[in-house]
Every structure is written in structure tokens, then in C-alpha cells.
N, CA, C and O atoms as CSV, one atom per row, in Angstrom:
chain,resi,resn,atom,element,x,y,z
A,1,MET,N,N,-67.410,-157.382,93.290
A,1,MET,CA,C,-67.543,-158.800,93.506
A,1,MET,C,C,-66.403,-159.271,94.413
A,1,MET,O,O,-65.231,-159.153,94.056
A,2,LYS,N,N,-66.751,-159.799,95.575
A,2,LYS,CA,C,-65.740,-160.190,96.554
A,2,LYS,C,C,-65.099,-161.517,96.169
A,2,LYS,O,O,-65.761,-162.426,95.667
A,3,LYS,N,N,-63.790,-161.607,96.419
A,3,LYS,CA,C,-63.024,-162.823,96.162
A,3,LYS,C,C,-62.560,-163.404,97.484
A,3,LYS,O,O,-62.352,-162.676,98.455
A,4,ILE,N,N,-62.396,-164.735,97.516
A,4,ILE,CA,C,-61.935,-165.417,98.722
A,4,ILE,C,C,-60.930,-166.499,98.348
A,4,ILE,O,O,-60.867,-166.948,97.204
A,5,ALA,N,N,-60.157,-166.898,99.334
A,5,ALA,CA,C,-59.312,-168.092,99.247
A,5,ALA,C,C,-59.895,-169.076,100.250
A,5,ALA,O,O,-60.086,-168.741,101.419
A,6,ILE,N,N,-60.174,-170.281,99.794
A,6,ILE,CA,C,-60.743,-171.307,100.663
A,6,ILE,C,C,-59.660,-172.322,100.987
A,6,ILE,O,O,-59.039,-172.892,100.090
A,7,LEU,N,N,-59.440,-172.543,102.281
A,7,LEU,CA,C,-58.472,-173.531,102.738
A,7,LEU,C,C,-59.198,-174.848,102.985
A,7,LEU,O,O,-60.225,-174.888,103.662
A,8,ILE,N,N,-58.653,-175.918,102.430
A,8,ILE,CA,C,-59.234,-177.251,102.558
A,8,ILE,C,C,-58.080,-178.212,102.829
A,8,ILE,O,O,-57.077,-178.187,102.116
A,9,THR,N,N,-58.211,-179.056,103.847
A,9,THR,CA,C,-57.198,-180.088,104.071
A,9,THR,C,C,-57.753,-181.441,103.643
A,9,THR,O,O,-58.953,-181.694,103.739
A,10,THR,N,N,-56.858,-182.304,103.171
A,10,THR,CA,C,-57.225,-183.670,102.798
A,10,THR,C,C,-56.205,-184.635,103.383
A,10,THR,O,O,-55.106,-184.237,103.770
A,11,GLY,N,N,-56.577,-185.888,103.443
A,11,GLY,CA,C,-55.706,-186.905,104.016
A,11,GLY,C,C,-54.713,-187.509,103.047
A,11,GLY,O,O,-53.829,-188.262,103.454
A,12,SER,N,N,-54.849,-187.184,101.752
A,12,SER,CA,C,-53.922,-187.753,100.765
A,12,SER,C,C,-53.785,-186.831,99.564
A,12,SER,O,O,-54.641,-185.984,99.307
A,13,ALA,N,N,-52.692,-187.013,98.835
A,13,ALA,CA,C,-52.468,-186.238,97.614
A,13,ALA,C,C,-53.499,-186.606,96.554
A,13,ALA,O,O,-53.944,-185.744,95.797
A,14,LYS,N,N,-53.878,-187.862,96.494
A,14,LYS,CA,C,-54.872,-188.310,95.515
A,14,LYS,C,C,-56.211,-187.614,95.749
A,14,LYS,O,O,-56.845,-187.137,94.808
A,15,GLU,N,N,-56.635,-187.561,97.011
A,15,GLU,CA,C,-57.882,-186.882,97.344
A,15,GLU,C,C,-57.775,-185.384,97.042
A,15,GLU,O,O,-58.718,-184.787,96.521
A,16,ALA,N,N,-56.635,-184.780,97.365
A,16,ALA,CA,C,-56.432,-183.356,97.104
A,16,ALA,C,C,-56.568,-183.050,95.618
A,16,ALA,O,O,-57.244,-182.093,95.239
A,17,GLU,N,N,-55.934,-183.851,94.782
A,17,GLU,CA,C,-56.003,-183.614,93.339
A,17,GLU,C,C,-57.416,-183.834,92.813
A,17,GLU,O,O,-57.875,-183.093,91.943
A,18,SER,N,N,-58.097,-184.825,93.323
A,18,SER,CA,C,-59.472,-185.091,92.906
A,18,SER,C,C,-60.378,-183.901,93.226
A,18,SER,O,O,-61.143,-183.452,92.372
A,19,VAL,N,N,-60.290,-183.396,94.452
A,19,VAL,CA,C,-61.092,-182.244,94.861
A,19,VAL,C,C,-60.732,-181.028,94.011
A,19,VAL,O,O,-61.620,-180.326,93.526
A,20,ALA,N,N,-59.448,-180.776,93.830
A,20,ALA,CA,C,-58.997,-179.616,93.053
A,20,ALA,C,C,-59.525,-179.666,91.622
A,20,ALA,O,O,-60.008,-178.660,91.104
A,21,ARG,N,N,-59.436,-180.821,90.986
A,21,ARG,CA,C,-59.892,-180.955,89.600
A,21,ARG,C,C,-61.402,-180.719,89.464
A,21,ARG,O,O,-61.849,-180.071,88.518
A,22,VAL,N,N,-62.181,-181.246,90.411
A,22,VAL,CA,C,-63.634,-181.039,90.367
A,22,VAL,C,C,-63.971,-179.557,90.516
A,22,VAL,O,O,-64.834,-179.042,89.806
A,23,LEU,N,N,-63.292,-178.870,91.440
A,23,LEU,CA,C,-63.571,-177.453,91.667
A,23,LEU,C,C,-63.227,-176.606,90.442
A,23,LEU,O,O,-63.996,-175.724,90.057
A,24,VAL,N,N,-62.071,-176.874,89.831
A,24,VAL,CA,C,-61.662,-176.084,88.669
A,24,VAL,C,C,-62.502,-176.450,87.442
A,24,VAL,O,O,-62.949,-175.565,86.713
A,25,LYS,N,N,-62.715,-177.735,87.213
A,25,LYS,CA,C,-63.503,-178.159,86.050
A,25,LYS,C,C,-64.934,-177.610,86.122
A,25,LYS,O,O,-65.508,-177.230,85.101
A,26,GLY,N,N,-65.500,-177.571,87.324
A,26,GLY,CA,C,-66.847,-177.054,87.497
A,26,GLY,C,C,-66.926,-175.544,87.610
A,26,GLY,O,O,-68.000,-174.992,87.851
A,27,LYS,N,N,-65.787,-174.869,87.436
A,27,LYS,CA,C,-65.697,-173.407,87.534
A,27,LYS,C,C,-66.142,-172.885,88.902
A,27,LYS,O,O,-66.647,-171.770,89.030
A,28,LEU,N,N,-65.940,-173.723,89.915
A,28,LEU,CA,C,-66.194,-173.296,91.289
A,28,LEU,C,C,-64.968,-172.610,91.876
A,28,LEU,O,O,-65.070,-171.903,92.878
A,29,ALA,N,N,-63.815,-172.816,91.259
A,29,ALA,CA,C,-62.569,-172.142,91.652
A,29,ALA,C,C,-61.772,-171.856,90.384
A,29,ALA,O,O,-61.762,-172.657,89.449
A,30,ALA,N,N,-61.114,-170.716,90.366
A,30,ALA,CA,C,-60.266,-170.362,89.226
A,30,ALA,C,C,-58.974,-171.163,89.264
A,30,ALA,O,O,-58.421,-171.527,88.227
A,31,CYS,N,N,-58.506,-171.429,90.471
A,31,CYS,CA,C,-57.226,-172.102,90.669
A,31,CYS,C,C,-57.251,-172.753,92.039
A,31,CYS,O,O,-57.818,-172.206,92.985
A,32,VAL,N,N,-56.638,-173.917,92.143
A,32,VAL,CA,C,-56.457,-174.557,93.443
A,32,VAL,C,C,-54.989,-174.945,93.562
A,32,VAL,O,O,-54.489,-175.755,92.781
A,33,ASN,N,N,-54.309,-174.371,94.533
A,33,ASN,CA,C,-52.934,-174.763,94.833
A,33,ASN,C,C,-52.982,-175.938,95.793
A,33,ASN,O,O,-53.827,-175.986,96.687
A,34,ILE,N,N,-52.068,-176.888,95.604
A,34,ILE,CA,C,-51.971,-178.031,96.508
A,34,ILE,C,C,-50.590,-178.005,97.155
A,34,ILE,O,O,-49.568,-178.090,96.475
A,35,ILE,N,N,-50.579,-177.888,98.463
A,35,ILE,CA,C,-49.346,-177.999,99.233
A,35,ILE,C,C,-49.331,-179.440,99.730
A,35,ILE,O,O,-50.138,-179.806,100.584
A,36,PRO,N,N,-48.421,-180.262,99.205
A,36,PRO,CA,C,-48.537,-181.708,99.381
A,36,PRO,C,C,-48.263,-182.271,100.760
A,36,PRO,O,O,-48.693,-183.387,101.049
A,37,SER,N,N,-47.577,-181.560,101.612
A,37,SER,CA,C,-47.263,-182.184,102.895
A,37,SER,C,C,-47.237,-181.159,104.021
A,37,SER,O,O,-46.338,-180.325,104.118
A,38,ILE,N,N,-48.251,-181.253,104.861
A,38,ILE,CA,C,-48.278,-180.452,106.078
A,38,ILE,C,C,-48.533,-181.405,107.239
A,38,ILE,O,O,-49.021,-182.518,107.040
A,39,LYS,N,N,-48.211,-180.980,108.417
A,39,LYS,CA,C,-48.528,-181.760,109.606
A,39,LYS,C,C,-49.534,-180.964,110.413
A,39,LYS,O,O,-49.305,-179.797,110.733
A,40,SER,N,N,-50.643,-181.594,110.739
A,40,SER,CA,C,-51.700,-180.934,111.502
A,40,SER,C,C,-51.804,-181.572,112.876
A,40,SER,O,O,-51.786,-182.796,113.007
A,41,ILE,N,N,-51.913,-180.738,113.895
A,41,ILE,CA,C,-52.140,-181.181,115.267
A,41,ILE,C,C,-53.476,-180.569,115.666
A,41,ILE,O,O,-53.664,-179.357,115.556
A,42,TYR,N,N,-54.397,-181.397,116.126
A,42,TYR,CA,C,-55.759,-180.933,116.357
A,42,TYR,C,C,-56.446,-181.798,117.408
A,42,TYR,O,O,-55.973,-182.883,117.747
A,43,THR,N,N,-57.549,-181.305,117.908
A,43,THR,CA,C,-58.379,-182.065,118.838
A,43,THR,C,C,-59.513,-182.695,118.055
A,43,THR,O,O,-60.204,-182.010,117.301
A,44,TRP,N,N,-59.710,-183.987,118.225
A,44,TRP,CA,C,-60.808,-184.684,117.569
A,44,TRP,C,C,-61.399,-185.697,118.537
A,44,TRP,O,O,-60.714,-186.603,119.011
A,45,LYS,N,N,-62.685,-185.524,118.819
A,45,LYS,CA,C,-63.415,-186.401,119.721
A,45,LYS,C,C,-62.711,-186.540,121.071
A,45,LYS,O,O,-62.588,-187.631,121.629
A,46,GLY,N,N,-62.245,-185.368,121.581
A,46,GLY,CA,C,-61.659,-185.305,122.908
A,46,GLY,C,C,-60.205,-185.721,123.011
A,46,GLY,O,O,-59.651,-185.750,124.110
A,47,ARG,N,N,-59.579,-186.042,121.899
A,47,ARG,CA,C,-58.163,-186.467,121.925
A,47,ARG,C,C,-57.325,-185.550,121.050
A,47,ARG,O,O,-57.800,-185.014,120.049
A,48,ILE,N,N,-56.085,-185.381,121.442
A,48,ILE,CA,C,-55.152,-184.628,120.595
A,48,ILE,C,C,-54.594,-185.604,119.564
A,48,ILE,O,O,-54.067,-186.663,119.903
A,49,GLU,N,N,-54.724,-185.219,118.301
A,49,GLU,CA,C,-54.296,-186.057,117.183
A,49,GLU,C,C,-53.238,-185.327,116.366
A,49,GLU,O,O,-53.113,-184.105,116.455
A,50,ALA,N,N,-52.486,-186.066,115.581
A,50,ALA,CA,C,-51.517,-185.510,114.639
A,50,ALA,C,C,-51.629,-186.306,113.345
A,50,ALA,O,O,-51.674,-187.536,113.361
A,51,SER,N,N,-51.674,-185.593,112.227
A,51,SER,CA,C,-51.805,-186.253,110.928
A,51,SER,C,C,-51.005,-185.513,109.877
A,51,SER,O,O,-50.832,-184.296,109.948
A,52,LYS,N,N,-50.520,-186.261,108.900
A,52,LYS,CA,C,-49.956,-185.646,107.699
A,52,LYS,C,C,-51.129,-185.412,106.759
A,52,LYS,O,O,-51.962,-186.294,106.548
A,53,GLU,N,N,-51.181,-184.212,106.200
A,53,GLU,CA,C,-52.271,-183.845,105.312
A,53,GLU,C,C,-51.739,-183.049,104.128
A,53,GLU,O,O,-50.571,-182.664,104.096
A,54,CYS,N,N,-52.610,-182.811,103.163
A,54,CYS,CA,C,-52.360,-181.880,102.065
A,54,CYS,C,C,-53.243,-180.663,102.303
A,54,CYS,O,O,-54.343,-180.779,102.844
A,55,LEU,N,N,-52.762,-179.516,101.902
A,55,LEU,CA,C,-53.531,-178.281,102.028
A,55,LEU,C,C,-53.856,-177.760,100.643
A,55,LEU,O,O,-52.969,-177.595,99.806
A,56,LEU,N,N,-55.129,-177.502,100.409
A,56,LEU,CA,C,-55.584,-176.896,99.165
A,56,LEU,C,C,-55.927,-175.439,99.442
A,56,LEU,O,O,-56.483,-175.109,100.490
A,57,ILE,N,N,-55.592,-174.576,98.498
A,57,ILE,CA,C,-55.960,-173.164,98.565
A,57,ILE,C,C,-56.695,-172.858,97.266
A,57,ILE,O,O,-56.092,-172.785,96.195
A,58,ALA,N,N,-58.013,-172.679,97.380
A,58,ALA,CA,C,-58.858,-172.458,96.208
A,58,ALA,C,C,-59.242,-170.985,96.128
A,58,ALA,O,O,-59.782,-170.426,97.082
A,59,LYS,N,N,-58.963,-170.362,94.987
A,59,LYS,CA,C,-59.328,-168.958,94.786
A,59,LYS,C,C,-60.625,-168.896,94.000
A,59,LYS,O,O,-60.761,-169.509,92.941
A,60,THR,N,N,-61.592,-168.130,94.545
A,60,THR,CA,C,-62.913,-168.093,93.939
A,60,THR,C,C,-63.667,-166.834,94.354
A,60,THR,O,O,-63.124,-165.951,95.018
A,61,ARG,N,N,-64.924,-166.776,93.947
A,61,ARG,CA,C,-65.836,-165.701,94.348
A,61,ARG,C,C,-66.487,-166.077,95.673
A,61,ARG,O,O,-66.765,-167.250,95.922
A,62,GLU,N,N,-66.726,-165.098,96.510
A,62,GLU,CA,C,-67.390,-165.351,97.785
A,62,GLU,C,C,-68.764,-165.996,97.578
A,62,GLU,O,O,-69.174,-166.848,98.366
A,63,SER,N,N,-69.461,-165.602,96.543
A,63,SER,CA,C,-70.802,-166.129,96.279
A,63,SER,C,C,-70.810,-167.624,95.968
A,63,SER,O,O,-71.849,-168.275,96.078
A,64,LEU,N,N,-69.660,-168.169,95.582
A,64,LEU,CA,C,-69.580,-169.596,95.256
A,64,LEU,C,C,-69.240,-170.473,96.461
A,64,LEU,O,O,-69.202,-171.697,96.335
A,65,PHE,N,N,-68.991,-169.868,97.629
A,65,PHE,CA,C,-68.615,-170.668,98.799
A,65,PHE,C,C,-69.603,-171.809,99.081
A,65,PHE,O,O,-69.157,-172.936,99.291
A,66,PRO,N,N,-70.922,-171.573,99.095
A,66,PRO,CA,C,-71.843,-172.689,99.394
A,66,PRO,C,C,-71.706,-173.858,98.414
A,66,PRO,O,O,-71.801,-175.018,98.816
A,67,ARG,N,N,-71.485,-173.560,97.142
A,67,ARG,CA,C,-71.313,-174.636,96.149
A,67,ARG,C,C,-69.992,-175.373,96.351
A,67,ARG,O,O,-69.932,-176.596,96.217
A,68,VAL,N,N,-68.934,-174.627,96.676
A,68,VAL,CA,C,-67.647,-175.264,96.952
A,68,VAL,C,C,-67.782,-176.170,98.172
A,68,VAL,O,O,-67.336,-177.317,98.153
A,69,GLU,N,N,-68.395,-175.655,99.222
A,69,GLU,CA,C,-68.576,-176.453,100.443
A,69,GLU,C,C,-69.339,-177.745,100.141
A,69,GLU,O,O,-68.949,-178.820,100.598
A,70,LYS,N,N,-70.408,-177.641,99.385
A,70,LYS,CA,C,-71.210,-178.824,99.054
A,70,LYS,C,C,-70.384,-179.837,98.254
A,70,LYS,O,O,-70.437,-181.035,98.534
A,71,ALA,N,N,-69.632,-179.372,97.273
A,71,ALA,CA,C,-68.808,-180.261,96.450
A,71,ALA,C,C,-67.732,-180.947,97.289
A,71,ALA,O,O,-67.511,-182.152,97.166
A,72,VAL,N,N,-67.068,-180.172,98.139
A,72,VAL,CA,C,-66.000,-180.747,98.969
A,72,VAL,C,C,-66.573,-181.803,99.911
A,72,VAL,O,O,-66.000,-182.883,100.049
A,73,LYS,N,N,-67.688,-181.504,100.554
A,73,LYS,CA,C,-68.294,-182.478,101.474
A,73,LYS,C,C,-68.696,-183.767,100.748
A,73,LYS,O,O,-68.593,-184.858,101.309
A,74,ARG,N,N,-69.146,-183.634,99.516
A,74,ARG,CA,C,-69.539,-184.809,98.730
A,74,ARG,C,C,-68.334,-185.681,98.381
A,74,ARG,O,O,-68.439,-186.907,98.354
A,75,LEU,N,N,-67.192,-185.047,98.116
A,75,LEU,CA,C,-65.995,-185.760,97.659
A,75,LEU,C,C,-65.068,-186.200,98.788
A,75,LEU,O,O,-64.250,-187.100,98.596
A,76,HIS,N,N,-65.181,-185.590,99.940
A,76,HIS,CA,C,-64.185,-185.702,101.008
A,76,HIS,C,C,-64.368,-186.951,101.867
A,76,HIS,O,O,-65.489,-187.410,102.088
A,77,SER,N,N,-63.257,-187.486,102.341
A,77,SER,CA,C,-63.283,-188.682,103.191
A,77,SER,C,C,-63.469,-188.355,104.673
A,77,SER,O,O,-63.820,-189.238,105.456
A,78,TYR,N,N,-63.240,-187.109,105.068
A,78,TYR,CA,C,-63.341,-186.746,106.484
A,78,TYR,C,C,-64.797,-186.554,106.906
A,78,TYR,O,O,-65.640,-186.128,106.116
A,79,GLU,N,N,-65.067,-186.875,108.153
A,79,GLU,CA,C,-66.379,-186.629,108.742
A,79,GLU,C,C,-66.657,-185.128,108.857
A,79,GLU,O,O,-67.786,-184.677,108.666
A,80,CYS,N,N,-65.613,-184.371,109.170
A,80,CYS,CA,C,-65.739,-182.922,109.353
A,80,CYS,C,C,-64.555,-182.233,108.658
A,80,CYS,O,O,-63.600,-181.832,109.322
A,81,PRO,N,N,-64.612,-182.093,107.320
A,81,PRO,CA,C,-63.476,-181.499,106.614
A,81,PRO,C,C,-63.318,-180.009,106.896
A,81,PRO,O,O,-64.293,-179.292,107.123
A,82,GLU,N,N,-62.078,-179.571,106.874
A,82,GLU,CA,C,-61.799,-178.134,106.980
A,82,GLU,C,C,-62.166,-177.478,105.656
A,82,GLU,O,O,-61.645,-177.842,104.602
A,83,ILE,N,N,-63.067,-176.508,105.724
A,83,ILE,CA,C,-63.455,-175.706,104.558
A,83,ILE,C,C,-63.666,-174.298,105.112
A,83,ILE,O,O,-64.767,-173.958,105.544
A,84,VAL,N,N,-62.617,-173.483,105.100
A,84,VAL,CA,C,-62.697,-172.143,105.674
A,84,VAL,C,C,-62.249,-171.113,104.640
A,84,VAL,O,O,-61.349,-171.370,103.840
A,85,ALA,N,N,-62.885,-169.952,104.665
A,85,ALA,CA,C,-62.595,-168.924,103.678
A,85,ALA,C,C,-61.889,-167.731,104.308
A,85,ALA,O,O,-62.157,-167.343,105.445
A,86,ILE,N,N,-60.992,-167.178,103.538
A,86,ILE,CA,C,-60.272,-165.965,103.911
A,86,ILE,C,C,-60.558,-164.926,102.826
A,86,ILE,O,O,-60.386,-165.221,101.644
A,87,PRO,N,N,-60.988,-163.728,103.195
A,87,PRO,CA,C,-61.263,-162.722,102.157
A,87,PRO,C,C,-59.973,-162.253,101.488
A,87,PRO,O,O,-58.945,-162.074,102.140
A,88,LEU,N,N,-60.052,-162.062,100.194
A,88,LEU,CA,C,-58.937,-161.485,99.442
A,88,LEU,C,C,-59.254,-160.001,99.292
A,88,LEU,O,O,-59.990,-159.598,98.391
A,89,THR,N,N,-58.697,-159.211,100.174
A,89,THR,CA,C,-59.025,-157.792,100.203
A,89,THR,C,C,-58.212,-156.971,99.208
A,89,THR,O,O,-58.632,-155.882,98.815
A,90,LYS,N,N,-57.080,-157.471,98.806
A,90,LYS,CA,C,-56.226,-156.793,97.829
A,90,LYS,C,C,-55.652,-157.836,96.886
A,90,LYS,O,O,-55.481,-158.998,97.252
A,91,GLY,N,N,-55.361,-157.407,95.681
A,91,GLY,CA,C,-54.743,-158.281,94.692
A,91,GLY,C,C,-54.554,-157.501,93.412
A,91,GLY,O,O,-55.191,-156.469,93.203
A,92,SER,N,N,-53.678,-157.993,92.554
A,92,SER,CA,C,-53.482,-157.280,91.294
A,92,SER,C,C,-54.795,-157.302,90.521
A,92,SER,O,O,-55.513,-158.302,90.522
A,93,ALA,N,N,-55.094,-156.197,89.868
A,93,ALA,CA,C,-56.353,-156.075,89.133
A,93,ALA,C,C,-56.484,-157.174,88.086
A,93,ALA,O,O,-57.567,-157.729,87.903
A,94,ASP,N,N,-55.392,-157.490,87.400
A,94,ASP,CA,C,-55.428,-158.539,86.381
A,94,ASP,C,C,-55.786,-159.890,86.995
A,94,ASP,O,O,-56.595,-160.632,86.439
A,95,TYR,N,N,-55.192,-160.203,88.124
A,95,TYR,CA,C,-55.459,-161.496,88.773
A,95,TYR,C,C,-56.896,-161.563,89.276
A,95,TYR,O,O,-57.560,-162.588,89.122
A,96,MET,N,N,-57.372,-160.497,89.866
A,96,MET,CA,C,-58.736,-160.483,90.375
A,96,MET,C,C,-59.751,-160.618,89.228
A,96,MET,O,O,-60.769,-161.295,89.378
A,97,ARG,N,N,-59.475,-159.977,88.088
A,97,ARG,CA,C,-60.355,-160.134,86.922
A,97,ARG,C,C,-60.292,-161.565,86.397
A,97,ARG,O,O,-61.302,-162.111,85.955
A,98,TRP,N,N,-59.111,-162.170,86.445
A,98,TRP,CA,C,-58.953,-163.552,85.998
A,98,TRP,C,C,-59.796,-164.496,86.854
A,98,TRP,O,O,-60.425,-165.411,86.321
A,99,ILE,N,N,-59.818,-164.287,88.177
A,99,ILE,CA,C,-60.668,-165.106,89.043
A,99,ILE,C,C,-62.122,-164.980,88.598
A,99,ILE,O,O,-62.825,-165.982,88.470
A,100,GLU,N,N,-62.574,-163.740,88.363
A,100,GLU,CA,C,-63.951,-163.529,87.915
A,100,GLU,C,C,-64.242,-164.234,86.602
A,100,GLU,O,O,-65.288,-164.863,86.441
A,101,GLY,N,N,-63.315,-164.124,85.674
A,101,GLY,CA,C,-63.524,-164.708,84.347
A,101,GLY,C,C,-63.429,-166.217,84.311
A,101,GLY,O,O,-63.909,-166.847,83.369
A,102,SER,N,N,-62.817,-166.804,85.323
A,102,SER,CA,C,-62.585,-168.251,85.343
A,102,SER,C,C,-63.566,-169.006,86.230
A,102,SER,O,O,-63.462,-170.226,86.361
A,103,THR,N,N,-64.522,-168.298,86.845
A,103,THR,CA,C,-65.484,-168.943,87.736
A,103,THR,C,C,-66.914,-168.643,87.281
A,103,THR,O,O,-67.159,-167.724,86.500
A,104,ARG,N,N,-67.841,-169.442,87.792
A,104,ARG,CA,C,-69.260,-169.273,87.460
A,104,ARG,C,C,-69.781,-167.939,87.939
A,104,ARG,O,O,-69.277,-167.376,88.911
A,105,ARG,N,N,-70.760,-167.449,87.278
A,105,ARG,CA,C,-71.454,-166.226,87.723
A,105,ARG,C,C,-72.596,-166.584,88.622
A,105,ARG,O,O,-73.305,-165.699,89.101
């Protein structure tokens, strides 16, 4: 069973915590880390923008990505939220089993 870390940015700490709680409560993620202050520089609608954001790192099963994406889009204030997955190719066996046991089948 493949595991992933999903990176999600939000515009506020309140939004980050709301998204994180929904994902964990719904067993869509075993854990969501919130990094409260990052600065993002990006292109949006043809302009270079800069924003302070929060970064969420959600650990889950690869099979749950579509459900996580749907939940984040429903809760998120951005028109085009960042929801990208990184495969977890290695990890302690105990931690990887914990992810499996803490998420939906």
C-alpha cells in the first residue's frame, strides 16, 4: 500500500487548522503538520505575486488522494489551491503501519 505526503498551502492559520482537522477527523490523513509561516512567490493571472501562507503536510495513503483533493477544494478559499503529492518511498515500518491504521481503507 503506497503512502504519500500531500502539500497544501492556505492563506491563513485558521484555514490551515480547519483543513487539517477535517482531514484527520475524516481519516483522510493520519497526520497533518502545519508550518505556520512561509512566503510564496508565484505567477497568478499573468502577474508575479508574493503572499504569506501556511503549509500543510498531510500523510496518507495514495488511494485517498482523490478524497483529500475533493475535501480541500470544498474547504479552501483559493480559486486554485496547491494540492500536490510526494511519494513516501521509505519510512520506518512502525510509522508506515501507523499511517495505514489511522486512515480509511
